[in-house]
N, C-alpha and C positions, 0 to 999 in steps of 0.2 A: 208513750215520751217520748217529746222531741227534744231533740240535742240542737243546743245552741252552741255557736263557736267562741271559744277562749275569749276571755281580751287580755292582751300583755299589760292593761293599767285600769286605773278609773276610769270608767266610761265618762265620755264627753257631756255633759246637759242640754241638752235638746234648744236648740236655736229659735225660739219663736219670734215669726216675722210682725214686727211690729204695725201697727195701724197706722194711715196714711196721716199725716199731720193734720191736714184741712179734709174732712166732708168731699165729696166729691158734689153734691150741692155748693160746696162752698167752695173751689176747685177751680170752676168751671167760671166764676167772674172774678175772681182772681186774676184767671190766667188774662182774664177779658182787659182787665188791669194792666195790666204786665204789656199788653199789646200796647196799650194807647201810651204808657208812659215811656215803653223803647223807642215809640215814634218823636214824642217830645224832646229825646237826646237829641236826635238828628234836625237841623234846620228843617223848617225858618225858625222853630222855636231854640233849636238849640243850648237847651240845659241839660247840660252834661251827667250831673249826678240823678238823672233820672233814669240814665242806664244803671246804675247799681243796683238802684232799687228795682227796678222791672227784674233785671237776675233776679233777685232776691227772691225777690214773688214769683218768679215762675217755676224755680226750683223748689221752692217751702212748698207749693200747690204741686210737682210732681214724685215729692220722698213718698213715697211708702203705698205706691200705687198697683194694680194692674198691668198688664202690660194694655189693657185696653182702657182702660184710664189714663194712662198715659197719653195716647193716640189721641183720647179726644181731648185733654189738657191741651197736650203739642199743636191739635188741629186748631183750635179755639183762640190761642196765642200766634199762632203762624197766623190764621188768617185776620184777624183782627189789623196784625201788626202790619203787616206786606198792603193792606188793602189801603191804608194811612200814609207807610211809608212811600208807596211809589203812584199814591192816586195818578201824579203826574201824566202817567202813560195814557190816561185818560182823554187830553187835551189833546193830541195826535190823531186816534184814529176810535173815540169812542171808548165807550164801557167792555166793547168785549175783550179786547186785549186785556187792559186792566186787568178784569177777572180772571183772565186766563193766567199770567204772570202771579196773579195773588191765591190761584189755586195752587197751582205747581208748587210753588214757594213755600206756604202751608201748608201741603200735604211733604211735600220733603221735611219741612222742619217739626214737623209731626211724628214722623218715621224717626229723625235721628232722638227724640225725646226719650227713646223707650230705654237704648241703653242707657242715656242717662239713671233713670232710674232704674234700671236693674245694677246701677254701680251702687246707688243708695243700699240695694235690699241685700246685694251679692256683700259687699267688703266688711261692711262692720260685723258678719258673721266669721268672716277669717280675721282681721283686726282685732286681736283681746285687746293691747292697749290704746285708750282714750288719747293719750297722748302723742303716740304714733298714727289716728286716726285721723286727729287733727289735721296734721301735713297731705297722707296717703291719698286719704277717700278726697278733698279738693285739689289732690294735682288728677287723679282721673278726672274727676269730671267738669276740671278745664280744659285738659286733653281731650274728651269725648268732643265738647262744647265746640274744642280750634277744627276740631274733626269734622264737624257740621259743617263750620266755615268753608272750610276747603272742599268739601262736596260742593254746594253750593255754587262756589266760586269755578268752578270745573266742569260742570254735567244740570241739567244738558245743554246742548248747540253751545258747548264753550264756557259753561257756566257764567251768572250772574254776582261779581263776589260785592254787590253794591254796600248791601246793608249789615256788616262788617262791625263788630262792638266796640273795637277800638277805635273805628273810622270817627266815630259819638266825640272824643275826644282832642276837636283838633284846637281846642282854646283853653284846655284843661293841665292844670299841673301834669296827669302822668303823660301825656302827650309825650317829653322827651324822650319816654324808656321805648318807644318807637325805634330811635334810632342804636338800637342796642339790640333787640331782637326783634323789629319790623311790625306791621300794623299787627300782622296776624299774635302775633307772640306777646301782643300788648291786650290785644282779646282773652288771652290765656290767663293773664296778671289778675284782669280784672273780676273774668269768673272764679282763678283762682283768691283771693280778697273777699268776695262774695260768700264762697263757699267756706271758708274758714272759719269768716264769722258766725255762719251759721250751727257749724260743727261747734265751735265755740260755747255757739250758745248749749245746743240741743244736748253735749256732754257736759254741762256745768263747770267747765273750767275756768271759771272767776274764781271760783274755792280755790283755784289752787296758781300762789303768785307766777311759778315758771312759766305757763302757759299764757302768760301776756304775751308772752317773748313773740308766738309765730302772729296775732293778727296784727301787735307794734310796728314788728318789722316787716310786714307786707305793707301796710300801709304807709311805713317809709319809703319804703322801694317807691312804690306807684307815686307819691307825692313830693320827693326828694333829691329822685335821681337825676343828674344833670344830662346834659344834653352833649352825645360824642360831637367831638370837636374838630372839625371838618381843619384845611390847610388854606387859610386867606391866599387869595393868587389873582389880586389889582380888581381891575372894576369893566364894566363893558358899557357904553352908552347905549338904551336904545329904548326907542318910541314902539308904541305897540297903538293901534288902529283900533275902534268901534265903530263900525259904521252907518250900526243900526238902519241897515235896507232890509228889506222883505225878501228873508231870509228864509223861512219860515215853506215848509214841503205845499202847500197852499196858498202862501201869499200867493196873490195876483201881482202879477211886474212886467213889467217892458222889458224889452230883450238886453242886455247888458246891465240890468241895474243893481245887482249886488256890488259890481264892479265898481261903479258909478260914485255908490255910496260911499266905497271905501276909499276913493280916489280922492271926494270934495271932503270925507276929512284928515285926511293925510295931505291935504294945503297948510294943515296946520304944523307939523312939521319938516317944515321947509326952513334953511340954516340953522335948524338943532346939532347940525355937526352928529350922527347917528354912525356909530356902528355897524347897525341891523334897524329893520324898519321889521314889524312881525302884523299880518294880519290876520281874522278869523280864520276857522274851518267855511269853506265852500267857495266859489265861486260859480259864475254864468257859464263855463265852457271851460274845454279843456285848452288852454294856453297854449299846447306844441304842436293842435291841432286850430287853432281859431287865432287866426294873422294878427286881428282887432284886437283882442284882450294883450296877446303874446305883445304888442306896441304900445298898447297901455300901463302896462308892468314895467316896459324900458324906460318909457316916460317919469312915472313918479318914482322908480328908482333911480335915473340921471339927477333927476328933480332934488331930491334928497339927498345923491352922492353915499348910497350905503345900500347893499343890497335890500332885498323885501322875500321876507318868508310870506309864501303863500300857500292855499292849499285851494285844489280843485278836485273832481273825479275827471279820472285820466285814463285813456285806453291803453292796454297795449296786446296788439295780435288781438280775439275772441274774449281778453278778459279787461274787465273793468275794477280799478282801485280808486280808494278814496288817499289821496294823493300829499302828502306834503312837498312845498319844492325852495328849493335859493333861489332867489332871479337873481342873475348880477351880470349887468349889462356891460360890465367889464372885460368879459368870459369873452363875449360876440354882441353887435348891435341886436339880433335877434337867437340869443341861446336855443341850443338844440339840448333835446332829452338825453343825449352822449354825454353833453355839456353841463348839466347840470345834475347839484344832489338834489334826490329824494330821498321819500322814505312815506312808504306806503302802509296803511293805519293795520293792525296784527288784526283786531277782533272784529269782523262788520256783526253790527249789531240785529240777530237773528229778527226776524219781520219788523225791520226798519229798513237794513239794510241789502239785506236778501231776505230770501224765505224758505226757510231747510224745507227738504220735504215736501215741494210746491205743488206735486198733484195729490197727493192726502190732503194737506189743508185748503188747497183751492175748493175739493168733494164740502168740506168742513164749513168755509165763510169766501165763499170764492169771490164774494163784492169786493172785501177788503184785500184779499189777496192781489185780487187784481189791480188795486194803487197801487202795489207794490212791484213796479217795470222794470229799476235796476237791479243785478245781481251780482253787489262786488264780492269781489276773491281778496282773501287775509292775506296782507303785505309778507315780504321772506328778508328782508334790507336791514339794517341796521336803526335803531331810532336816531341818530345820533347824523348835525349834519356838523362844519368845518367855515368857520367867519374869523380870513383871516388871523387862522394860526390859534381861534379858540373853538373849544367843542361845545358843542349844543346840541341837549341833549331834549326829546322829544315825544312826545305822548298825545294822539288827536279822541278828542274828545272821550268819551266811554274808555277808549284805551288804561286813561291814569288810573280807572280802579285794578287795571292787571299787574301783580307786582313782578311779571319776568319780563313786562315791559320795561317799567321804569329800572330793575335790577342793571339790563342790559344798556341800559344809556348810561349808567353810571359807569361801569364798568367798561364801558369804551371808552372812557375818558368825560364823560360831559362834565362840564363845571357851574355852568347854568342850565336852568329847565323851562322849557317852552310848551305849551300845553293850548293846543287850537283846539275852538270850539264853536259851535253851532247851538243855541238853546232856545233859538226863534219855533219851533213846535215848542215850546214848554212855559211859551209868554206869560207869566200870572200866577207862576205854581211853585215849589219847591224846590225842582228841579235844580234849577241855576244855583240857589243856594250849596244844596247837600253837594253837588259837583266839585263849588266853591271851598269847603270843609274838606274836599277828599283834597284838593288840593294844596289847601294850608299843613295839612297832615304829609303830603309828601313833602314838602320842602324842609319838617321838623326828620322826618324818616330818614332823606339823604343828604341833609345838611347842605342842602341849594336853596339858590333862588330862584323863585316861580314867577313865572311869568304868566298868568292865566286869563287871556283873551278872545272872549267871546262875538260872535255879530250884534247881538244885541243888549250885552251884557248880563249880572253885574263880571265886569274884567278887573283884575288887579295885579299888582307886582307884589311879591310876598317876600322877606325876608326868611335866612334861610332858619331863623329862630321860630318861623310862623308869623311876626308880626304884620301889621300889612303897610308896607311903603308910597305904595298909593292905590288910588279905587277909584273907578267909572262906575257910577249909579246904570241898575238897567234902564234900556230907554232911551238911553241918550248917545248924540254922537259925540266924540271926542278921540286923544287922543292922553296916552300916559306917557311921558318922557322920565328917565330915570337913570343915573350909574349907578348899574345894578351890580351887587355882588357876585367875584367868581371866587369858587374854594374847588378845590382836590382835594380826591382820599376817598376811601370809600367806606360808610361808616359798618358797624357789624349789622344793623338792620339790613343792609342791603347782602352783606358776604352770607350772613347766614338766616337771612329770615325767613325764608321759603324753606330751608332744611329744616327749620326749628319747628314750626307750621306743621308740617307731613311728619318730621317726626313726634308728634304731639298727637296727631293724629291716629297714625299707625300705634304709636304705642302705647294709648290709649284700649285703643279694641283690644289692643294683645292684653293687657292684665285684664280687661273686663273680660274675654271668653276663658284664660286660667283660672279668677276665681269663680268664674259662674263652672266652670267644672270639676276645682275642690269644693266647690257649694253643694253640687248636687252629689259627687262622691262620698261626702259626708254626710250627706240624709239616706242616701239609699245604705249606709255603713250601720246607721241608726238603724232604720229600719230594721235590717238582717238579724242586727245582735237584737233587740227588741224580745221581751215574752212572748211566747205564740198563745 
């Protein structure tokens, strides 16, 4: 005779794991479709509703899967999506870097789909009420999705926070929400909305009028939330110069060709009564070591009657930096490094501006690694300069995608943002328009006007509400001259945005681990209490 433990009450019914919503043969093509739709949400197409559809298709393909099935679905989605959204990387050094970035991001995306699948397996076993499940399960799913974005934005080699879901909404009604919760917070809200709708359908919540509240309220928050209002602080007359010079890595050019192109285009600014002239990223030499370039900058600034915010590779000791600097001859006819306000790029691009673990990668692709001779160091100075008492926030090229750089400029008092970039290596691709969309989202998130100036375009001046004030097409030399609105005050998205995203990420993982432990414990107890 076998003794069984006495139960304190009625035994819980054994929870049956529901089968996947889609068989694997259908889930894999669905994941590929989701990847294509997600790319459609980003410029060049930029059809923002596709981001919601893609998220929904991916979640439906993942629900009910095994760990390996989830990994397969995530890998198909990740490889298809990243191969499309960063296809512009092949324009620079060929297909190998594009394939490597696609595989790394695709594999990491696949791994992070597993926790999402486990959330759909474990949480319904613990949440008895369909009404509670309608809210709590989407919260965890959205938190885990946000965790994936946080991880990809931090690792490896400083991360690549390029393809965040919230960045697809720069021209959508939901964009205003970023001023309250940040870009990653917007990603959370979007996934939450999609997951709520899925659970609303799965639990047949349409049968209960009270359960219409969650989806309607979620849609209302996304569509109707107004942008946080920052405080007007006057205007600044600014001229942005798009020289359209030969500024690509492999462009053939004579010495000084980039500076000459910028100088020729700047002639249109004479007599414009500027407070500041802005040149894009990149010049031919270090003006602190090249007397000819220094005198050229001094001449341009003197003719315009305003300081010039320019950018070049500069050296300090044995280190090289991608440096923006405010060239103002009113300080001195030939300003010294100590007299000039500077900001060095915080996040040099791995395999573009430096090669991490160079010896290792040189063994794998010696020809490609050998092309990248420079080794830029990350800057540590504040991303702001002061122009006649006005604080100007800076982000150099891809630094626009890093939240900490943008947040630091705002908390340092930036009243307007200037993003200097060089898109010449990606002519004819989607990279320029994607980066421009990110700049637009930063304007909305921070409540600041943004001047996004490129060597070859598209350059724009963007109002604090995200609308375009002035624009220059790609491939054209020209200038933008505008009275740019100044604003003060930090939005909640800047103050708490990073904390919200990190908190959601770790919170989602913590809830998932607790749910997994409880589900495992209950399954073990049911096994011990079953008849011998």
